[in-house]
C-alpha positions as CSV (number, residue, x, y, z in Angstrom):
1,M,63.2,89.2,80.3
2,N,65.6,86.3,81.0
3,G,64.7,83.2,82.9
4,A,66.5,84.3,86.1
5,K,64.8,83.2,89.3
6,E,63.1,86.0,91.0
7,Y,63.2,86.2,94.8
8,F,62.6,88.6,97.6
9,Y,65.4,90.7,99.1
10,T,65.3,90.4,102.9
11,E,67.3,91.9,105.8
12,L,69.1,88.5,106.2
13,F,69.9,88.4,102.5
14,Y,71.2,92.0,102.8
15,R,73.4,91.2,105.8
16,D,74.9,88.2,104.0
17,G,75.4,89.8,100.5
18,G,75.3,93.5,101.0
19,I,73.5,95.9,98.5
20,S,75.3,94.6,95.4
21,P,72.7,91.8,94.5
22,F,69.9,94.4,94.8
23,L,71.7,97.0,92.7
24,N,72.5,94.4,90.0
25,H,68.8,93.4,89.9
26,V,67.9,97.1,89.6
27,A,70.3,97.5,86.6
28,E,68.8,94.4,85.0
29,Y,65.3,95.6,85.6
30,L,66.0,99.1,84.1
31,R,67.4,97.3,81.0
32,G,64.2,95.3,80.7
33,E,65.9,92.0,81.6
34,R,64.1,91.3,84.9
35,R,61.0,92.1,86.9
36,I,61.0,94.8,89.4
37,P,63.0,93.9,92.6
38,V,60.8,93.3,95.6
39,S,62.0,93.4,99.2
40,K,60.4,92.1,102.3
41,T,60.7,93.6,105.8
42,V,59.3,93.1,109.2
43,N,56.0,94.5,110.5
44,A,56.5,95.6,114.1
45,F,52.8,95.2,114.8
46,D,52.5,91.6,113.7
47,V,55.8,89.7,113.7
48,D,54.1,86.8,111.8
49,K,53.6,89.1,108.8
50,E,56.1,90.6,106.4
51,I,55.6,93.7,104.3
52,S,56.7,93.7,100.7
53,F,58.0,96.9,99.2
54,T,59.2,98.2,95.9
55,F,60.3,101.5,94.5
56,T,59.1,103.5,91.5
57,D,61.2,103.7,88.4
58,V,62.2,107.2,89.4
59,L,63.8,105.9,92.6
60,L,65.3,102.9,90.9
61,E,67.1,105.2,88.5
62,R,68.5,107.0,91.6
63,F,69.7,103.6,92.9
64,A,71.5,103.0,89.6
65,N,73.0,106.5,89.3
66,D,73.8,107.3,92.9
67,P,73.8,104.1,94.9
68,K,75.7,105.2,98.1
69,P,73.0,107.6,99.5
70,M,70.2,105.3,98.3
71,S,71.8,102.4,100.1
72,K,71.3,104.1,103.5
73,I,67.6,104.6,102.7
74,Y,67.2,101.0,101.6
75,E,69.0,99.7,104.6
76,A,66.7,101.7,107.0
77,A,63.6,100.3,105.4
78,L,64.9,96.7,105.2
79,K,66.6,96.5,108.6
80,Y,64.1,98.3,110.8
81,G,60.9,97.6,108.9
82,F,57.5,99.1,109.4
83,R,57.1,100.7,112.8
84,G,53.7,102.5,112.8
85,Y,53.9,106.1,113.9
86,S,57.2,107.7,114.5
87,T,58.1,108.8,118.1
88,G,61.3,110.4,116.9
89,E,65.0,109.3,117.0
90,K,64.3,106.0,115.1
91,N,64.9,104.8,111.6
92,G,62.5,102.7,109.6
93,V,59.2,103.0,107.8
94,F,56.5,105.1,109.4
95,L,53.0,106.3,108.8
96,L,52.9,110.0,108.0
97,R,51.6,112.1,111.0
98,K,49.8,115.5,111.0
99,Q,53.2,117.1,111.8
100,D,54.6,115.9,108.5
101,S,52.8,118.7,106.7
102,G,55.4,119.1,103.9
103,L,55.4,115.4,103.2
104,I,51.6,115.2,103.3
105,K,51.3,118.2,100.9
106,A,53.6,116.4,98.4
107,M,51.6,113.1,98.4
108,P,48.7,114.0,96.1
109,K,50.9,115.1,93.2
110,L,53.3,112.1,93.7
111,K,50.3,109.7,93.8
112,E,49.0,111.2,90.6
113,R,52.4,111.1,88.9
114,H,52.9,107.5,89.8
115,E,49.3,106.3,89.7
116,E,49.9,103.5,87.1
117,E,52.9,102.1,89.1
118,I,50.9,102.3,92.4
119,I,47.9,100.5,90.9
120,Q,50.1,97.8,89.4
121,D,52.5,97.3,92.3
122,L,49.9,97.4,95.1
123,D,47.3,95.4,93.2
124,I,44.5,97.9,93.5
125,E,41.8,99.4,91.4
126,G,41.9,103.1,90.6
127,E,39.4,104.0,93.3
128,G,41.5,102.1,95.8
129,L,44.0,104.9,95.9
130,D,42.0,106.7,98.6
131,A,42.3,103.7,100.9
132,L,46.1,103.7,100.9
133,R,48.1,104.9,103.9
134,D,50.9,107.4,103.3
135,V,54.3,106.3,104.6
136,K,57.9,107.6,104.8
137,I,61.3,106.1,105.2
138,V,63.3,107.7,108.0
139,W,67.1,107.4,108.0
140,H,69.8,109.6,109.5
141,N,69.3,112.7,107.3
142,P,69.0,116.0,109.1
143,N,68.0,118.0,106.1
144,G,64.3,117.1,106.3
145,E,64.3,115.0,103.1
146,R,62.4,111.7,103.2
147,V,61.3,109.1,100.8
148,V,57.5,108.8,100.8
149,G,55.2,106.1,99.6
150,A,51.9,104.4,99.7
151,Y,50.9,101.4,101.8
152,N,48.1,98.9,101.0
153,T,47.2,97.5,104.4
154,E,44.9,94.9,102.7
155,N,47.8,93.0,101.2
156,D,50.8,94.4,103.2
157,R,52.5,95.9,100.2
158,M,54.2,99.3,99.8
159,I,55.6,101.3,97.0
160,F,58.0,104.2,97.6
161,L,57.3,107.0,95.2
162,D,60.0,109.8,95.5
163,F,61.7,112.3,97.7
164,A,59.7,115.0,99.6
165,H,60.7,117.6,102.2
166,Y,59.2,118.7,105.5
């Protein structure tokens, strides 16, 4: 890894510089030149707190290979932040609800597949996986596809794992 200064990607940074700096960081990370890119967004329940989030390598590869649709997802998470439970018609990051049965069904396999990244990124022990909250990114996408992830409420960190369908 080079000596590049690492920093957090925020909504303000995104507004000023667009997605390119994040995508450049992703490319450098995938080449082993930098640490994983970390973004920070707002917490609608506590405006004094920010939530940090990252993506698994699977999703970062998608950013590198198909940036346009991934940019919409990233923008929704960054711009609208964490909003608790969805009441419909809004973009952002939300806790999964009982009605999200297809997403809920996908979570155990995704958590198992990405267990090492989850433990490292969210700074938990293996048994701490059960305490994580399941989340989704909602953006304008009527086909029922969402990016799902895990949220450590103890340290306000999230990692988005992969796509799942309702």
